TORKOL-4160 file (C-alpha; in steps of 0.2 Angstrom, whole numbers, padded with zeros to 4 digits, m for minus):
78
<pt num="1" X="m0112" Y="0077" Z="0021"/>
<pt num="2" X="m0114" Y="0063" Z="0009"/>
<pt num="3" X="m0101" Y="0063" Z="m0005"/>
<pt num="4" X="m0102" Y="0052" Z="m0020"/>
<pt num="5" X="m0092" Y="0045" Z="m0034"/>
<pt num="6" X="m0075" Y="0050" Z="m0029"/>
<pt num="7" X="m0063" Y="0046" Z="m0043"/>
<pt num="8" X="m0047" Y="0055" Z="m0039"/>
<pt num="9" X="m0042" Y="0049" Z="m0022"/>
<pt num="10" X="m0025" Y="0058" Z="m0022"/>
<pt num="11" X="m0034" Y="0075" Z="m0025"/>
<pt num="12" X="m0047" Y="0070" Z="m0012"/>
<pt num="13" X="m0034" Y="0067" Z="0001"/>
<pt num="14" X="m0025" Y="0083" Z="m0004"/>
<pt num="15" X="m0041" Y="0092" Z="0000"/>
<pt num="16" X="m0044" Y="0083" Z="0017"/>
<pt num="17" X="m0026" Y="0086" Z="0022"/>
<pt num="18" X="m0028" Y="0105" Z="0018"/>
<pt num="19" X="m0043" Y="0106" Z="0030"/>
<pt num="20" X="m0039" Y="0116" Z="0046"/>
<pt num="21" X="m0051" Y="0106" Z="0057"/>
<pt num="22" X="m0056" Y="0088" Z="0059"/>
<pt num="23" X="m0063" Y="0078" Z="0044"/>
<pt num="24" X="m0072" Y="0062" Z="0049"/>
<pt num="25" X="m0078" Y="0047" Z="0039"/>
<pt num="26" X="m0094" Y="0039" Z="0046"/>
<pt num="27" X="m0094" Y="0021" Z="0044"/>
<pt num="28" X="m0110" Y="0010" Z="0041"/>
<pt num="29" X="m0109" Y="0006" Z="0059"/>
<pt num="30" X="m0109" Y="0024" Z="0065"/>
<pt num="31" X="m0091" Y="0024" Z="0069"/>
<pt num="32" X="m0081" Y="0040" Z="0065"/>
<pt num="33" X="m0063" Y="0039" Z="0058"/>
<pt num="34" X="m0052" Y="0054" Z="0057"/>
<pt num="35" X="m0047" Y="0056" Z="0039"/>
<pt num="36" X="m0033" Y="0068" Z="0043"/>
<pt num="37" X="m0024" Y="0052" Z="0050"/>
<pt num="38" X="m0015" Y="0043" Z="0037"/>
<pt num="39" X="m0018" Y="0027" Z="0046"/>
<pt num="40" X="m0036" Y="0030" Z="0046"/>
<pt num="41" X="m0036" Y="0035" Z="0027"/>
<pt num="42" X="m0027" Y="0018" Z="0022"/>
<pt num="43" X="m0038" Y="0007" Z="0033"/>
<pt num="44" X="m0055" Y="0015" Z="0028"/>
<pt num="45" X="m0050" Y="0015" Z="0009"/>
<pt num="46" X="m0044" Y="m0002" Z="0010"/>
<pt num="47" X="m0060" Y="m0008" Z="0016"/>
<pt num="48" X="m0070" Y="0002" Z="0003"/>
<pt num="49" X="m0059" Y="m0003" Z="m0011"/>
<pt num="50" X="m0060" Y="m0022" Z="m0007"/>
<pt num="51" X="m0078" Y="m0020" Z="m0013"/>
<pt num="52" X="m0077" Y="m0007" Z="m0027"/>
<pt num="53" X="m0064" Y="0002" Z="m0038"/>
<pt num="54" X="m0072" Y="0019" Z="m0035"/>
<pt num="55" X="m0080" Y="0026" Z="m0019"/>
<pt num="56" X="m0099" Y="0026" Z="m0023"/>
<pt num="57" X="m0104" Y="0035" Z="m0008"/>
<pt num="58" X="m0098" Y="0040" Z="0010"/>
<pt num="59" X="m0103" Y="0051" Z="0024"/>
<pt num="60" X="m0091" Y="0064" Z="0030"/>
<pt num="61" X="m0092" Y="0076" Z="0044"/>
<pt num="62" X="m0081" Y="0092" Z="0043"/>
<pt num="63" X="m0082" Y="0104" Z="0058"/>
<pt num="64" X="m0075" Y="0120" Z="0051"/>
<pt num="65" X="m0086" Y="0130" Z="0038"/>
<pt num="66" X="m0071" Y="0133" Z="0027"/>
<pt num="67" X="m0067" Y="0115" Z="0027"/>
<pt num="68" X="m0085" Y="0111" Z="0021"/>
<pt num="69" X="m0083" Y="0123" Z="0007"/>
<pt num="70" X="m0067" Y="0115" Z="0001"/>
<pt num="71" X="m0075" Y="0098" Z="0001"/>
<pt num="72" X="m0090" Y="0104" Z="m0008"/>
<pt num="73" X="m0079" Y="0113" Z="m0021"/>
<pt num="74" X="m0069" Y="0097" Z="m0024"/>
<pt num="75" X="m0085" Y="0087" Z="m0027"/>
<pt num="76" X="m0092" Y="0100" Z="m0039"/>
<pt num="77" X="m0076" Y="0102" Z="m0049"/>
<pt num="78" X="m0069" Y="0084" Z="m0049"/>
């Protein structure tokens, strides 16, 4: 799924951390980073924020249907 305009990173990572299954960030090169890993969170966002102050768009893969619902709810209600 593509997510756009994430303003509240702290809340975003709370949602990711609450997910039961794996949540991955797909990079522009097609690599997948496990966002449940704190190291991957810091590395991926450091690269994104070196360019912009907000995350304009990124692709996420969540494997559990309930996790997909959590992420969609976050995007709708942020």
